[in-house]
N, C-alpha and C positions, 0 to 999 in steps of 0.2 A: 339332226332335223331330218324331217318327213321328206320322202322322194316323191313330191306332188307330182311330178311329170309323169311318174310309175303309176299313180294312182289316177291320174286324169287319163291315162291310155287305158286302165284297165276298165275304168268306169262307161269311156265310150266306144269301147272297143265291145263292150256288151249291148248297147244301144242300138248300134249302125244297124242292123236289120232293119229296126221298126221305127228309127227316129224321123223318118220322114210323115210316116202313118200316124204316129201317136200324137195327137195334139194337146200333149198335157204339160204343167209346169217342171216335173221331172224329165219330160224328154224334150219338145222342141217347142213348146210354145213361145217364150221371151225368144229364143233365137228367132222365129218367123217373123214376131214382132218390129224386132231390130232389123232383120233383113230388108223387110218391106219399107223402112223409115230410109234405109240407106239409099236403097232401089230410088226412092223418090228423090232424096237430095240428086242425086246424079244424073235426074231426069235435065237435058239440055245441056250438061256440061261435057265438052269434048274430052275425050281420053283414047289413048291407042293401048296401054296397056293397065291392066288392073291385077293387084293381088289381093286376095283372101287370105289373111292369117288367122287361121284356127278355122279354117273353110269347113270343118265337118263334112257332110254328103254333097256337099257344092250346091247347096240351096240357093244362096245368094247369086251365085255365079250362073245356075240355069236360069234365073229368074232374067238375070241379064242380059245374056247371050239370047235368048228369045227377043229383046228388044232391039239389040243393035252388035253388028260385028268388032270386036275388039279381040286384043290378046288376053286372055283370061288364065289367072294361075294361082292355083290355090295350095296352101302349106298346113297340115293337120299332124298333130303327134301319134293319132289312131290309125293303123295299118287299117284297121275296118272301114272307118270311116273313110279313108280314100279309096278302099276298094268298092265301096257302093258309089261315089262321086266318079270315078272311073267309068264305072258301068252305064253310067247315064249316056256316055257317048256326047257329052257336051259338044258341038263345034267350036274349036279354036281353045279349046280348055287343056290345060296341062295341070295335073295334079301329084304331088311329091310328099313323102313323110318326111317331117321335119319339127324343129322347134322354132318358136318365137323369138330366144333367144340367140338364135344362130342362124338366122335367113339366108338359104342356099342360092343366094343371088347375089351379081355384082351391084356396087354403087351406083345410084342414078338410074334404076333400071324403070320404074314404075310412076305414071302420072297419079294411080289412086294406090293406097294402101287402106284395106277395110279391114275391118276387126270386130266381130259379132259374137255377144254373149262367150266370148273365151277370155277376155282380159282378167276377169279374178279369178282366174286357174294357174296364172303364170308366176314360179315363185320370185322372180326377178322382175317386177314389171317395167322398173326403171331401163334396165338393158333389154326387153322388148321394145320400148316405146324409143330408144334410140337407133333400134336396128330397124324399126319401120322408116325412121327419118332417113337412115342412110341408104336405102333402097330407093327412096323417092328422088324424082327429078326435082331441081330448084322449082319451086311454083306449086308442086304437087300435094295433094291434101291426104292428110290421115284422118279417117272417118273412123271413129270407136264409139261403138253403142253397147252399152252392158247395162246390170241389173245390179244396182250397189245404195247402200245407205250412209250414213255418217254419224258422228256423234257415240252416244253409248253403245246403240246397236250395233254401229261398225267395229266398238271395242270390243263387244262380245264375241261376235263373229270371228274377227281376228284373231283374238287370245283364247278363246274356249271352245266354240262350236266348230269353227274349223277345223283344230288340233283333232276332234274326237271323230271328225267327219271321215270317210273314205272314199269319197268321190272327187277329190283333187281340188277342189274350192280351198284358195287359200289365203285371200284377203278380200277385201270390200271396202270400197271407197264411193263418196256420191258425186254427182257431177262437177262439184266444185275441186273436188280433190283431183280428179282427173283433168281438168283445167290448169290446175296448179302444176301437176306433173308435166303435160305438154309444154307449157311455158319454160320448165325449167330446162326440158330435152331442146329447146331452141324452137317450138312451133311460135306462132302468131296465130291467136283464138281466131276461126273463121267464122264458125256457128256453133251454139251450144244451145240445147232444147231437152225438156222433161217431156218424153213421150207420154207414158204412163206409168202410173203408181211409182215405183223404185226404177222402173228403166229410162235411158238418158243415150241421148247421141252428142258428142264433142267432135268438131272438126277441125283439125288443126291445118295451118300452112307452114310447109318448107319455105 
């Protein structure tokens, strides 16, 4: 089996220095769209601690920290992405290198777990989703925003194109697929919306 985590790490290590500045599909455009939608959903919601899984350069955390004080935590596979995130000096933020499959945090640590445009890179998505639920406090929200399709397009991506790609993309599913996965992981679906084209955000409540 391909080492998708190693491919993702290499891919994003190479993008880190320009990721925030280059607003293209290959770089950060979809990520910024998802981050803005997550931030919009969090307006007015009280929280003390938020974890961003697949945080990249800390774009979402930087945006949120400018709006309100809280404990912000980011985890990402890419050393270079984490280096850029730390270099922003975001007040109240801690960034670590780590995997979505084995989050380095105790049970019930966070009010919010966010995941923006990284879920399709996870080789064990069900495990990553269970980890997100584990670190959430009771009543906490898991807000997952990603790009994906269903049907024949998903089959072609998952079985042919992603197996040939070198960017760490390993699976795609649409909004309904994520809803089913969240329900199977023990979440209740609090919100589900199509943002733009193939980009969606699904919110699960623990």
